[in-house]
C-alpha positions as a printed NumPy array, in Angstrom:
array([[ 59.199,  74.307, 112.929],
       [ 59.584,  76.888, 110.836],
       [ 63.576,  77.04 , 112.032],
       [ 63.581,  73.623, 110.474],
       [ 62.219,  74.738, 107.064],
       [ 64.988,  76.446, 106.79 ],
       [ 68.18 ,  74.88 , 107.521],
       [ 66.414,  71.984, 105.275],
       [ 66.413,  74.488, 102.446],
       [ 69.429,  75.618, 103.036],
       [ 71.137,  71.93 , 102.823],
       [ 69.255,  71.215, 100.381],
       [ 70.735,  73.992,  98.258],
       [ 73.383,  73.095,  99.219],
       [ 73.674,  69.402,  98.053],
       [ 72.1  ,  71.032,  94.688],
       [ 75.323,  73.099,  94.452],
       [ 78.278,  70.005,  95.288],
       [ 76.424,  68.157,  92.929],
       [ 76.419,  70.683,  90.347],
       [ 80.44 ,  71.108,  90.321],
       [ 80.745,  67.386,  90.5  ],
       [ 79.937,  66.791,  87.681],
       [ 81.055,  69.771,  85.218],
       [ 84.228,  68.802,  87.391],
       [ 83.698,  65.415,  85.778],
       [ 82.497,  66.457,  82.239],
       [ 84.067,  69.427,  80.848],
       [ 82.75 ,  71.074,  77.679],
       [ 85.827,  72.304,  76.38 ],
       [ 88.25 ,  70.791,  73.951],
       [ 91.741,  70.743,  74.247],
       [ 93.73 ,  70.818,  70.607],
       [ 97.565,  70.909,  70.524],
       [ 98.786,  73.271,  68.325],
       [102.052,  73.286,  65.604],
       [104.412,  75.829,  65.407],
       [103.505,  77.154,  62.517],
       [ 99.869,  77.392,  63.488],
       [100.945,  79.424,  66.48 ],
       [102.769,  81.701,  63.576],
       [100.067,  81.788,  61.673],
       [ 97.518,  82.986,  64.155],
       [ 99.593,  84.883,  65.732],
       [100.565,  87.169,  62.103],
       [ 96.235,  87.043,  61.702],
       [ 96.412,  88.906,  64.75 ],
       [ 98.848,  91.899,  63.879],
       [101.664,  90.339,  66.153],
       [105.664,  90.262,  64.362],
       [109.158,  88.375,  65.334],
       [111.514,  90.705,  67.136],
       [113.811,  90.223,  64.943],
       [111.35 ,  90.67 ,  61.512],
       [110.807,  94.77 ,  64.086],
       [114.255,  95.002,  64.231],
       [115.244,  94.885,  61.01 ],
       [112.809,  96.481,  59.312],
       [113.857,  99.321,  61.865],
       [117.378,  99.254,  61.447],
       [116.847,  99.379,  57.289],
       [114.666, 102.8  ,  58.572],
       [117.325, 103.942,  59.736],
       [119.983, 102.864,  57.88 ],
       [119.282, 104.7  ,  54.038],
       [118.734, 108.194,  54.871],
       [116.24 , 109.848,  53.336],
       [117.356, 112.852,  50.672],
       [114.431, 115.026,  52.994],
       [116.698, 113.998,  56.268],
       [119.82 , 114.99 ,  55.025],
       [118.62 , 117.733,  54.116],
       [120.97 , 120.457,  56.067],
       [118.873, 123.699,  57.501],
       [120.39 , 126.714,  59.131],
       [118.923, 127.577,  62.347],
       [119.272, 130.942,  63.828],
       [118.368, 131.656,  67.524],
       [118.308, 135.46 ,  68.641],
       [119.443, 136.98 ,  71.662],
       [116.379, 136.846,  74.679],
       [114.081, 134.05 ,  72.444],
       [112.275, 131.831,  74.878],
       [112.517, 127.983,  74.581],
       [108.587, 128.41 ,  73.518],
       [109.65 , 130.65 ,  70.655],
       [112.894, 128.288,  69.776],
       [110.729, 125.27 ,  69.198],
       [108.125, 127.16 ,  67.204],
       [110.868, 128.463,  65.068],
       [112.217, 124.778,  64.528],
       [108.829, 123.38 ,  64.488],
       [107.705, 125.784,  61.456],
       [111.308, 124.737,  60.063],
       [110.416, 121.292,  60.207],
       [113.276, 119.669,  62.592],
       [110.43 , 118.71 ,  65.634],
       [107.688, 117.003,  64.312],
       [105.592, 117.607,  67.943],
       [106.944, 121.883,  69.705],
       [104.848, 120.38 ,  73.045],
       [107.362, 117.173,  73.189],
       [110.513, 118.812,  72.577],
       [109.69 , 121.657,  75.92 ],
       [109.302, 119.522,  78.019],
       [111.978, 116.942,  76.732],
       [113.42 , 120.041,  77.145],
       [112.625, 121.018,  80.443],
       [112.754, 117.1  ,  81.888],
       [117.068, 117.491,  80.729],
       [117.036, 121.356,  82.749],
       [118.138, 122.862,  79.46 ],
       [115.473, 125.056,  78.943],
       [117.563, 127.722,  79.811],
       [120.702, 126.685,  77.819],
       [120.159, 128.261,  74.441],
       [123.204, 129.453,  73.36 ],
       [122.592, 131.923,  70.395],
       [123.81 , 131.98 ,  67.478],
       [123.726, 129.833,  63.935],
       [123.524, 126.632,  63.53 ],
       [123.838, 123.946,  60.807],
       [120.768, 120.768,  61.854],
       [119.661, 118.445,  59.287],
       [115.899, 116.555,  59.431],
       [115.725, 113.316,  61.372],
       [117.989, 114.915,  64.128],
       [116.947, 113.352,  67.532],
       [115.224, 115.286,  70.23 ],
       [118.825, 114.833,  72.58 ],
       [120.811, 116.023,  69.387],
       [119.16 , 118.891,  68.842],
       [119.375, 120.592,  72.114],
       [123.212, 119.389,  72.649],
       [123.665, 121.224,  69.149],
       [121.783, 124.552,  70.092],
       [123.118, 124.366,  73.94 ],
       [126.897, 124.107,  73.941],
       [128.968, 126.937,  72.454],
       [131.641, 125.542,  70.399],
       [129.164, 125.676,  67.692]])
């Protein structure tokens, strides 16, 4: 008799679950609404999203007008025996790079950690790491 009770209980539970799912399937409580393009754009702007075209125009306008500080030429000197860490400290102190560790990692990734040449270099603020490395490791400067 005990097995009969358990089987009827499980059968009733299964039928109840199936009926509940059928009711929720037939009567969803979610309202779907078609949005216009303007509403989608407005909602996207509220969330902080921008169009790629706008972002490219903003970035290109920033790049096209160099500020006075970025075009300022700085005389930078590398002495004999200076390591990458010392050179990156000097570049940071001169305001030529914004992060010493990132510059060190970049130089090591490019395999130029020991390729710096002694000498005097004329650098400008705002140079990217690749240009700095090419300038400071080139013998023709």
